[in-house]
Each structure stands twice: as structure tokens, then as C-alpha cells.
C-alpha positions as a Python dict, from the first residue, in 0.01 Angstrom:
ca = {
    (1, 'M'): (0, 0, 0),
    (2, 'I'): (286, 244, 113),
    (3, 'Y'): (532, 164, -205),
    (4, 'R'): (216, 185, -449),
    (5, 'L'): (156, 501, -260),
    (6, 'L'): (531, 596, -339),
    (7, 'R'): (532, 546, -689),
    (8, 'Q'): (231, 743, -730),
    (9, 'I'): (407, 1053, -560),
    (10, 'I'): (779, 954, -738),
    (11, 'K'): (504, 929, -1120),
    (12, 'L'): (366, 1330, -1009),
    (13, 'S'): (714, 1448, -894),
    (14, 'L'): (880, 1322, -1224),
    (15, 'F'): (589, 1457, -1429),
    (16, 'I'): (637, 1811, -1287),
    (17, 'Y'): (1025, 1815, -1246),
    (18, 'F'): (1108, 1692, -1623),
    (19, 'K'): (943, 1826, -1964),
    (20, 'K'): (908, 1438, -2092),
    (21, 'I'): (987, 1104, -1988),
    (22, 'V'): (991, 902, -2323),
    (23, 'V'): (1004, 535, -2278),
    (24, 'T'): (1101, 299, -2550),
    (25, 'G'): (1076, -77, -2546),
    (26, 'K'): (801, -57, -2214),
    (27, 'N'): (678, -401, -2402),
    (28, 'N'): (993, -596, -2323),
    (29, 'I'): (969, -542, -1960),
    (30, 'P'): (835, -871, -1768),
    (31, 'A'): (515, -911, -1582),
    (32, 'A'): (688, -1020, -1290),
    (33, 'G'): (1062, -1143, -1162),
    (34, 'P'): (1309, -1334, -1126),
    (35, 'M'): (1491, -1061, -1282),
    (36, 'I'): (1741, -831, -1236),
    (37, 'I'): (1748, -489, -1401),
    (38, 'V'): (2043, -306, -1493),
    (39, 'A'): (2102, 51, -1574),
    (40, 'N'): (2350, 331, -1688),
    (41, 'H'): (2392, 535, -1341),
    (42, 'P'): (2424, 916, -1479),
    (43, 'N'): (2144, 1091, -1222),
    (44, 'T'): (2207, 951, -858),
    (45, 'L'): (1833, 945, -679),
    (46, 'I'): (1658, 1034, -972),
    (47, 'D'): (1750, 728, -1215),
    (48, 'P'): (1638, 476, -982),
    (49, 'L'): (1279, 662, -955),
    (50, 'I'): (1268, 688, -1345),
    (51, 'I'): (1321, 314, -1331),
    (52, 'T'): (1052, 228, -1055),
    (53, 'S'): (763, 464, -1206),
    (54, 'I'): (735, 244, -1552),
    (55, 'T'): (743, -93, -1361),
    (56, 'K'): (492, -262, -1219),
    (57, 'Q'): (613, -478, -1014),
    (58, 'K'): (769, -377, -679),
    (59, 'I'): (1164, -356, -682),
    (60, 'G'): (1447, -401, -468),
    (61, 'F'): (1777, -257, -460),
    (62, 'I'): (2120, -324, -453),
    (63, 'A'): (2347, 39, -344),
    (64, 'N'): (2678, 80, -205),
    (65, 'A'): (2741, -24, 172),
    (66, 'G'): (2820, 305, 280),
    (67, 'L'): (2469, 466, 238),
    (68, 'F'): (2430, 234, 563),
    (69, 'S'): (2649, 368, 768),
    (70, 'N'): (2367, 644, 947),
    (71, 'K'): (2149, 404, 1128),
    (72, 'I'): (1830, 600, 1036),
    (73, 'L'): (1946, 547, 663),
    (74, 'A'): (1982, 167, 731),
    (75, 'R'): (1587, 140, 873),
    (76, 'I'): (1398, 289, 580),
    (77, 'F'): (1656, 67, 341),
    (78, 'N'): (1603, -264, 499),
    (79, 'F'): (1220, -178, 428),
    (80, 'F'): (1278, -89, 80),
    (81, 'N'): (1476, -392, 30),
    (82, 'V'): (1780, -199, -17),
    (83, 'I'): (2059, -481, 13),
    (84, 'P'): (2439, -313, 62),
    (85, 'I'): (2707, -400, -166),
    (86, 'Y'): (3127, -313, 24),
    (87, 'R'): (3306, -143, -306),
    (88, 'K'): (3685, -100, -185),
    (89, 'K'): (3612, 272, -63),
    (90, 'D'): (3344, 105, 177),
    (91, 'I'): (3609, -91, 390),
    (92, 'L'): (3970, -25, 545),
    (93, 'H'): (4253, -4, 363),
    (94, 'G'): (4428, -309, 303),
    (95, 'E'): (4104, -545, 360),
    (96, 'K'): (3891, -692, 40),
    (97, 'P'): (3540, -652, -12),
    (98, 'D'): (3320, -992, 91),
    (99, 'N'): (2993, -989, -52),
    (100, 'R'): (2856, -1303, 63),
    (101, 'T'): (2620, -1235, 248),
    (102, 'A'): (2483, -927, 38),
    (103, 'F'): (2478, -1203, -244),
    (104, 'S'): (2287, -1475, -6),
    (105, 'K'): (2053, -1211, 43),
    (106, 'C'): (2010, -1156, -359),
    (107, 'H'): (1966, -1499, -420),
    (108, 'E'): (1678, -1526, -128),
    (109, 'Y'): (1513, -1206, -308),
    (110, 'L'): (1527, -1322, -653),
    (111, 'S'): (1410, -1718, -531),
    (112, 'K'): (1082, -1547, -451),
    (113, 'G'): (1000, -1413, -736),
    (114, 'N'): (1148, -1049, -682),
    (115, 'T'): (1294, -767, -943),
    (116, 'I'): (1643, -616, -804),
    (117, 'L'): (1766, -329, -976),
    (118, 'T'): (2179, -256, -1002),
    (119, 'F'): (2360, -8, -1126),
    (120, 'P'): (2702, -201, -1255),
    (121, 'E'): (2914, 105, -1277),
    (122, 'G'): (2872, 103, -923),
    (123, 'S'): (2895, 516, -876),
    (124, 'S'): (2707, 826, -1077),
    (125, 'L'): (2867, 1068, -1224),
    (126, 'Y'): (2734, 1377, -1443),
    (127, 'E'): (2854, 1246, -1817),
    (128, 'L'): (2773, 1145, -2163),
    (129, 'N'): (2953, 832, -2151),
    (130, 'L'): (2908, 485, -2035),
    (131, 'R'): (3190, 375, -1761),
    (132, 'E'): (3303, 44, -1649),
    (133, 'I'): (3035, -248, -1634),
    (134, 'K'): (3136, -416, -1303),
    (135, 'T'): (3112, -746, -1254),
    (136, 'G'): (2888, -804, -981),
    (137, 'T'): (2557, -810, -1198),
    (138, 'A'): (2654, -1104, -1401),
    (139, 'R'): (2824, -1311, -1054),
    (140, 'I'): (2494, -1247, -884),
    (141, 'A'): (2280, -1377, -1170),
    (142, 'L'): (2530, -1653, -1326),
    (143, 'S'): (2558, -1777, -947),
    (144, 'Y'): (2205, -1770, -824),
    (145, 'E'): (2116, -1965, -1150),
    (146, 'E'): (2399, -2220, -1047),
    (147, 'L'): (2203, -2272, -705),
    (148, 'Q'): (1916, -2339, -917),
    (149, 'S'): (2057, -2603, -1141),
    (150, 'F'): (2014, -2299, -1426),
    (151, 'D'): (1612, -2403, -1439),
    (152, 'G'): (1541, -2095, -1220),
    (153, 'N'): (1441, -1836, -1499),
    (154, 'L'): (1654, -1571, -1437),
    (155, 'K'): (1637, -1242, -1640),
    (156, 'I'): (1856, -956, -1724),
    (157, 'L'): (1624, -624, -1806),
    (158, 'P'): (1885, -360, -1961),
    (159, 'I'): (1791, -42, -1925),
    (160, 'A'): (1965, 316, -2090),
    (161, 'L'): (1881, 644, -1937),
    (162, 'D'): (1920, 938, -2146),
    (163, 'Y'): (1891, 1268, -2033),
    (164, 'S'): (1902, 1593, -2261),
    (165, 'D'): (2048, 1745, -1902),
    (166, 'S'): (2057, 1584, -1613),
    (167, 'I'): (2072, 1875, -1376),
    (168, 'Q'): (1885, 2051, -1533),
    (169, 'F'): (1503, 2123, -1485),
    (170, 'R'): (1237, 2052, -1744),
    (171, 'S'): (1487, 1862, -1978),
    (172, 'N'): (1413, 1572, -2132),
    (173, 'I'): (1456, 1189, -2062),
    (174, 'S'): (1480, 892, -2291),
    (175, 'V'): (1443, 562, -2129),
    (176, 'T'): (1542, 220, -2362),
    (177, 'V'): (1404, -125, -2239),
    (178, 'S'): (1633, -418, -2412),
    (179, 'E'): (1495, -753, -2438),
    (180, 'P'): (1559, -970, -2155),
    (181, 'I'): (1899, -1176, -2107),
    (182, 'S'): (1788, -1518, -2054),
    (183, 'I'): (2073, -1671, -1807),
    (184, 'D'): (2007, -2001, -1892),
    (185, 'K'): (2153, -2038, -2186),
    (186, 'Y'): (2531, -1984, -2019),
    (187, 'K'): (2486, -2305, -1843),
    (188, 'R'): (2727, -2468, -2030),
    (189, 'A'): (2970, -2209, -2093),
    (190, 'Y'): (2973, -2131, -1698),
    (191, 'A'): (3022, -2511, -1633),
    (192, 'N'): (3345, -2500, -1852),
    (193, 'N'): (3454, -2157, -1701),
    (194, 'D'): (3276, -1936, -1481),
    (195, 'F'): (3529, -1632, -1510),
    (196, 'K'): (3537, -1616, -1850),
    (197, 'T'): (3164, -1647, -1844),
    (198, 'V'): (3123, -1372, -1622),
    (199, 'L'): (3346, -1146, -1837),
    (200, 'K'): (3091, -1262, -2163),
    (201, 'L'): (2764, -1159, -1973),
    (202, 'T'): (2939, -868, -1871),
    (203, 'E'): (3037, -716, -2186),
    (204, 'Y'): (2690, -830, -2362),
    (205, 'I'): (2505, -612, -2069),
    (206, 'R'): (2764, -312, -2164),
    (207, 'K'): (2690, -365, -2554),
    (208, 'E'): (2289, -367, -2462),
    (209, 'L'): (2325, -68, -2245),
    (210, 'A'): (2603, 162, -2531),
    (211, 'K'): (2352, 85, -2762),
    (212, 'S'): (2095, 385, -2670),
    (213, 'I'): (2361, 610, -2477),
    (214, 'P'): (2616, 889, -2630),
    (215, 'Q'): (2935, 777, -2598),
    (216, 'T'): (3245, 993, -2540),
    (217, 'Y'): (3559, 960, -2387),
    (218, 'S'): (3657, 1311, -2205),
    (219, 'K'): (3541, 1648, -2122),
    (220, 'T'): (3643, 1824, -2463),
    (221, 'Q'): (3477, 1536, -2657),
    (222, 'E'): (3141, 1596, -2400),
    (223, 'E'): (3149, 1919, -2511),
    (224, 'F'): (3213, 1913, -2838),
    (225, 'L'): (2863, 1668, -2846),
    (226, 'V'): (2677, 1903, -2667),
    (227, 'K'): (2728, 2159, -2898),
    (228, 'S'): (2766, 1971, -3247),
    (229, 'Y'): (2409, 1858, -3148),
    (230, 'K'): (2271, 2195, -3079),
    (231, 'F'): (2420, 2312, -3362),
    (232, 'Y'): (2316, 2059, -3573),
    (233, 'I'): (1905, 2055, -3469),
    (234, 'T'): (1940, 2442, -3514),
    (235, 'F'): (2081, 2468, -3897),
    (236, 'S'): (1996, 2123, -3997),
    (237, 'E'): (1694, 1967, -3885),
    (238, 'P'): (1336, 2160, -3838),
    (239, 'M'): (1354, 2252, -3473),
    (240, 'T'): (1008, 2322, -3416),
    (241, 'D'): (974, 1930, -3521),
    (242, 'L'): (1235, 1830, -3228),
    (243, 'Q'): (1099, 2047, -3002),
    (244, 'L'): (778, 1883, -3033),
    (245, 'D'): (907, 1487, -3119),
    (246, 'T'): (1167, 1416, -2750),
    (247, 'K'): (1211, 1092, -2874),
    (248, 'K'): (1332, 1172, -3202),
    (249, 'S'): (1548, 1449, -3058),
    (250, 'L'): (1716, 1228, -2783),
    (251, 'A'): (1750, 949, -3066),
    (252, 'L'): (1921, 1219, -3314),
    (253, 'R'): (2197, 1303, -3020),
    (254, 'N'): (2285, 996, -3036),
    (255, 'Q'): (2326, 969, -3437),
    (256, 'V'): (2552, 1270, -3397),
    (257, 'S'): (2744, 1077, -3146),
    (258, 'K'): (2791, 792, -3368),
    (259, 'A'): (2890, 1025, -3667),
    (260, 'L'): (3164, 1209, -3438),
    (261, 'I'): (3317, 868, -3361),
    (262, 'Y'): (3286, 762, -3660),
    (263, 'T'): (3439, 1104, -3797),
    (264, 'L'): (3768, 1102, -3578),
    (265, 'E'): (3863, 733, -3683),
    (266, 'H'): (3776, 757, -4039),
    (267, 'H'): (3902, 1112, -4106),
    (268, 'P'): (4061, 1267, -3760),
    (269, 'D'): (4164, 1626, -3957),
    (270, 'L'): (3779, 1619, -4060),
    (271, 'Y'): (3666, 1565, -3724),
    (272, 'Y'): (3947, 1833, -3576),
    (273, 'D'): (3812, 2091, -3834),
    (274, 'I'): (3505, 2088, -3715),
    (275, 'Q'): (3566, 2030, -3342),
    (276, 'T'): (3764, 2381, -3391),
    (277, 'A'): (3498, 2582, -3550),
    (278, 'V'): (3238, 2462, -3344),
    (279, 'L'): (3437, 2499, -3004),
    (280, 'S'): (3524, 2886, -3146),
    (281, 'F'): (3106, 2933, -3256),
    (282, 'F'): (2975, 2893, -2950),
    (283, 'K'): (3216, 3079, -2735),
    (284, 'L'): (3147, 3356, -2958),
    (285, 'L'): (2776, 3306, -2866),
    (286, 'T'): (2871, 3281, -2512),
    (287, 'E'): (3068, 3610, -2555),
    (288, 'E'): (2777, 3761, -2687),
    (289, 'R'): (2497, 3612, -2466),
    (290, 'L'): (2290, 3426, -2796),
    (291, 'T'): (2247, 3138, -2924),
    (292, 'P'): (2237, 2974, -3260),
    (293, 'G'): (1901, 3041, -3333),
    (294, 'F'): (1983, 3377, -3383),
    (295, 'F'): (2235, 3262, -3723),
    (296, 'T'): (1967, 3094, -3889),
    (297, 'D'): (1826, 3225, -4256),
    (298, 'H'): (1503, 3221, -4070),
    (299, 'F'): (1577, 3470, -3805),
    (300, 'L'): (1768, 3682, -3958),
    (301, 'Q'): (1512, 3718, -4240),
    (302, 'K'): (1260, 3824, -3985),
    (303, 'N'): (1149, 4203, -3967),
    (304, 'K'): (1360, 4338, -3622),
    (305, 'V'): (1056, 4607, -3556),
    (306, 'M'): (760, 4330, -3585),
    (307, 'V'): (990, 4075, -3351),
    (308, 'C'): (1003, 4368, -3098),
    (309, 'L'): (649, 4480, -3161),
    (310, 'N'): (516, 4040, -3103),
    (311, 'Y'): (780, 4081, -2754),
    (312, 'F'): (618, 4400, -2596),
    (313, 'L'): (218, 4272, -2683),
    (314, 'K'): (276, 3923, -2536),
    (315, 'F'): (470, 4083, -2223),
    (316, 'I'): (186, 4299, -2179),
    (317, 'F'): (-138, 4060, -2196),
    (318, 'L'): (31, 3803, -1999),
    (319, 'A'): (183, 4096, -1700),
    (320, 'P'): (-97, 3953, -1441),
    (321, 'V'): (-73, 3588, -1493),
    (322, 'Y'): (320, 3658, -1432),
    (323, 'I'): (281, 3901, -1139),
    (324, 'F'): (-4, 3656, -965),
    (325, 'G'): (244, 3378, -1064),
    (326, 'L'): (525, 3495, -938),
    (327, 'L'): (392, 3591, -651),
    (328, 'I'): (199, 3259, -530),
    (329, 'N'): (536, 3043, -662),
    (330, 'Y'): (839, 3217, -657),
    (331, 'L'): (955, 3115, -279),
    (332, 'P'): (852, 2759, -337),
    (333, 'Y'): (1059, 2748, -653),
    (334, 'I'): (1353, 2905, -548),
    (335, 'I'): (1455, 2750, -231),
    (336, 'P'): (1551, 2413, -412),
    (337, 'S'): (1817, 2546, -573),
    (338, 'R'): (1958, 2736, -263),
    (339, 'V'): (1916, 2424, -58),
    (340, 'F'): (2152, 2292, -306),
    (341, 'K'): (2388, 2562, -285),
    (342, 'A'): (2366, 2530, 59),
    (343, 'L'): (2444, 2198, 66),
    (344, 'K'): (2752, 2197, -84),
    (345, 'I'): (2710, 1819, -267),
    (346, 'D'): (2814, 1718, -619),
    (347, 'I'): (2629, 1873, -901),
    (348, 'E'): (2514, 1499, -933),
    (349, 'Y'): (2298, 1467, -649),
    (350, 'K'): (2113, 1844, -816),
    (351, 'A'): (1785, 1691, -938),
    (352, 'S'): (1759, 1492, -662),
    (353, 'V'): (1773, 1794, -393),
    (354, 'E'): (1568, 1991, -597),
    (355, 'M'): (1278, 1759, -715),
    (356, 'I'): (1265, 1606, -354),
    (357, 'T'): (1274, 1955, -208),
    (358, 'G'): (982, 2134, -434),
    (359, 'L'): (815, 1783, -366),
    (360, 'L'): (771, 1888, 18),
    (361, 'L'): (759, 2284, -57),
    (362, 'F'): (497, 2356, -293),
    (363, 'P'): (212, 2144, -169),
    (364, 'L'): (318, 2331, 181),
    (365, 'F'): (301, 2654, 4),
    (366, 'Y'): (-25, 2585, -151),
    (367, 'S'): (-201, 2462, 136),
    (368, 'L'): (-69, 2736, 345),
    (369, 'E'): (-207, 2958, 95),
    (370, 'I'): (-506, 2830, 47),
    (371, 'W'): (-611, 2796, 396),
    (372, 'L'): (-535, 3200, 418),
    (373, 'F'): (-791, 3228, 151),
    (374, 'R'): (-1044, 3016, 275),
    (375, 'Q'): (-979, 3200, 590),
    (376, 'Y'): (-1010, 3527, 471),
    (377, 'I'): (-1192, 3502, 154),
    (378, 'S'): (-1398, 3273, 34),
    (379, 'S'): (-1419, 2912, 217),
    (380, 'D'): (-1682, 2804, -83),
    (381, 'F'): (-1493, 2477, -246),
    (382, 'S'): (-1561, 2584, -622),
    (383, 'Y'): (-1315, 2875, -574),
    (384, 'T'): (-1088, 2705, -381),
    (385, 'L'): (-1067, 2413, -712),
    (386, 'L'): (-1018, 2735, -908),
    (387, 'L'): (-731, 2895, -707),
    (388, 'F'): (-560, 2561, -687),
    (389, 'L'): (-583, 2524, -1085),
    (390, 'A'): (-489, 2979, -1066),
    (391, 'F'): (-178, 2817, -889),
    (392, 'L'): (-92, 2539, -1112),
    (393, 'I'): (-121, 2758, -1436),
    (394, 'S'): (28, 3106, -1325),
    (395, 'G'): (277, 2889, -1232),
    (396, 'Y'): (380, 2761, -1577),
    (397, 'V'): (325, 3130, -1734),
    (398, 'A'): (566, 3252, -1516),
    (399, 'M'): (772, 3070, -1577),
    (400, 'Y'): (745, 3121, -2007),
    (401, 'Y'): (735, 3444, -1922),
    (402, 'W'): (1075, 3469, -1790),
    (403, 'T'): (1220, 3249, -2020),
    (404, 'E'): (1082, 3487, -2268),
    (405, 'I'): (1208, 3826, -2039),
    (406, 'K'): (1607, 3651, -2149),
    (407, 'R'): (1510, 3566, -2485),
    (408, 'F'): (1383, 3944, -2548),
    (409, 'R'): (1715, 4062, -2406),
    (410, 'R'): (1900, 3858, -2651),
    (411, 'V'): (1680, 3974, -2880),
    (412, 'I'): (1767, 4336, -2794),
    (413, 'N'): (2146, 4269, -2762),
    (414, 'F'): (2147, 4104, -3144),
    (415, 'Y'): (1969, 4370, -3308),
    (416, 'F'): (2076, 4694, -3135),
    (417, 'F'): (2413, 4628, -2907),
    (418, 'M'): (2612, 4314, -3119),
    (419, 'N'): (2902, 4458, -3337),
    (420, 'S'): (2847, 4388, -3710),
    (421, 'E'): (3227, 4222, -3762),
    (422, 'R'): (3137, 3990, -3489),
    (423, 'K'): (2790, 3897, -3675),
    (424, 'R'): (2997, 3802, -4016),
    (425, 'K'): (3224, 3626, -3821),
    (426, 'L'): (2996, 3402, -3672),
    (427, 'L'): (2809, 3337, -4010),
    (428, 'Q'): (3148, 3245, -4147),
    (429, 'L'): (3210, 3045, -3899),
    (430, 'R'): (2844, 2875, -3928),
    (431, 'D'): (2918, 2822, -4313),
    (432, 'E'): (3249, 2657, -4245),
    (433, 'I'): (3079, 2426, -3997),
    (434, 'L'): (2770, 2355, -4227),
    (435, 'T'): (3049, 2296, -4502),
    (436, 'N'): (3236, 2034, -4294),
    (437, 'M'): (2942, 1863, -4151),
    (438, 'G'): (2856, 1736, -4510),
    (439, 'K'): (3201, 1654, -4614),
    (440, 'A'): (3187, 1429, -4267),
    (441, 'R'): (2785, 1286, -4394),
    (442, 'E'): (2929, 1199, -4723),
    (443, 'S'): (3192, 963, -4590),
    (444, 'I'): (2980, 791, -4345),
    (445, 'I'): (2706, 719, -4646),
}
């Protein structure tokens, strides 16, 4: 009962915090266990919440033993069937991790037809990369099947998580569920050489996850991928379509990643030419506080008077709703980000802290404001319901309004303050990048 209630709360929180969550292959999720779900881990506490929200069965978790050092947290984790796994960093220097007890608990939990979620990378980092996959998942699965004489019907379900920006409020998420991996087919190989079979299964898990995740191998390459993707969707794809089609947008980023890796391997000179131009292009944009869209032919052909007039009319028309939404939602909206900054913890925890803090603050503030309204203005239920809807609608309008204000500042800067020589430089870089991207595309085809 508690688990089902929490899952509904989690679904609502994810719906509010993220713009869109696209799930591909949901029909691949078995109706029941025993099953081990394996996933990449870019976003700390958010990752298990997303996977829990798309599965019907109750899930147990494998987590770092260091989280169990707090007695209160340990009790909570035990209630939710969290099994501690010891890593080298969780024990004293010189000792070896002993996870026999943890493996036994996993075997017992799976034997009841349950499902366990594990993140085989072993840690969470905010980066576009699938890190080294640890062998623990394969060892648990194969040892479990060995105890069941390879008749336990255990499945491993790979789920790949790809965030458009894992720390950004209202970003998008792609969740790709691959076909379940049957363990019984490894029976003969495991009997002949258990060590090699563990490595073989681990590599297969890695390949299944890697198929749906953009790959980079350094921070520079990651920056290049992010900016190349942004450039490509601005100048080579209809941006409006991609805004409406999140699945296509995230899949396209994966394709751009693979294209860049291919170009680096087969045409390194062309790769570095594109990289230099792209990074220079975005460096100039950052200095001018602009976005790539200002240098599309579509925007350059617009009448500046009409553009500014459109913004003015929009601001005047929406101003009352914006002011109301700002007054009602500002504190619960701003406090979560301040809480994260005050905690001074790793950036990977940003989304988790902000979402959980917001989950507590928004109902608290809304309840207080509705109580004040009912105490001093009207206790009529219909008015209360309308007020609550006004809170939600005005909140979204306030976010949109503020975004448009920031865009309008960039418009004013572009039209009236930007140096014309810099505009020409950016247009030259744009054309150079488009030409070289065309060459790269031809070489792949």
C-alpha cells in the first residue's frame, strides 16, 4: 500500500519536474520476476525513481553500503528492500570487499519471484558516457541460476537512461527498455569457465545499454557533442518538429554522437576542423549572450520592428497572470535551488534535491495560501478549486513569461548592440561548419 502510494507521488513529481519522459520498449518489461534490471546511472536518486515509475512490480535495490552508515536511513532502506553492496571505498584500506551476505540476500529475494534494480557502473556521474560495467550483476545472476540448476527463469532487463540535461529543470528523458536477457542459455559456458562467462555476460549488458546512450570519452568531446547537436538541430533540422517530438530529438543526439565517433576514427582532420569551428562559434555566442537561432536564415529574414512589437504585446497581455504566478510560486520555486547550493554537494544531486524539496514545499505553500483564502475571503469549494487551478496555470505562465523576457533581452542585444563584424564572423563560422558537416555526412553514407 505504501509502495503504491509512493509510486503515484513519484510519477506526479517526475511529471512536474521533467518536461517529457519518453519510454521506448515498455512492452519488453516482464509482468513478473525473478528479474534483475540493469541501468546506467547519470542522475543519482532520479534514476531509480524513473525506473520505478514505469514498472508495475515492486522493486528491490542494490546500493552502496556507505549509505547504510546512518541508522535511520538504514531502517528506511531495509523497509524498501535495499541490499548493501560493499565497494573498495566502503571498507578499510587493505581489506577486500566481502559481498557473500549481499549475494545471499539477492538470491533469496529473487527466489520469491521479485525484481532487483542495480546500476552496474557502481557510481553516478553527470556525463554523456557509459562507464565501465562492473561484473557484480552477472555474478549475482549466474550464481543464482547455478543454485536453481539453471531452471530459475531469471531475466536481466537492460534499461538505458538518456537525459537531454540531467541537472536541468524541465529537461527531457529517453528511457529505452531492451529485450530481456535469459540466463539459462549461459549454463554450458558457465560450467566450463565461470570467470569467462561472467565477463561475457557483463560485456553483453554493456553493449545493450550502449546502443541507446550517446558516447563520449572526454569532457572536451562531450562539450563538442552537446554543441554539435545544438548546432545541427538549429540549422539542419526543423526545430519546431524536434520540440514537439522528444523521442526523435533525443534519438538524433545519439545519431550525432555515432557520426562524430565515425568521423574521428576515419577522418580525424575533418573531425578537428569541425570541432574547432563549432567551439569557436559557441564561444562567440556565449560572449554575446546569444543562441544559435539568431543566425538561422528564418530569423535573419524577420522584420525587427514586428519581432519587437510581438514581444511587447505578449508581455502586456500576460503581465497580470505573470505577476499573480510570481507572487504565488516564487518562494517554493526558488528555495529548492537555494537549498542545493547551501548543501554544497555534487552536481549529480541537483535534480534529486530540487525535486524532493519542491515536492515538500509546493503542497505546503499551496495549502497555506488556500487556507488563508478560505479563512479571509471565501470558503466556497468551487472558488477554492478555481484558485488551485489558477495557482498551477499561473505558475507555468510565469515560467514562460520569464523565459520570454530573457529571450527578448537577447533580441535587443542582437538588433541594436551587437558589433556587425562579429555578426559576419559568426555567419562565416556557421557556413564553414555546415560545409564540413556536409562532407562528414557524405563520408558516412
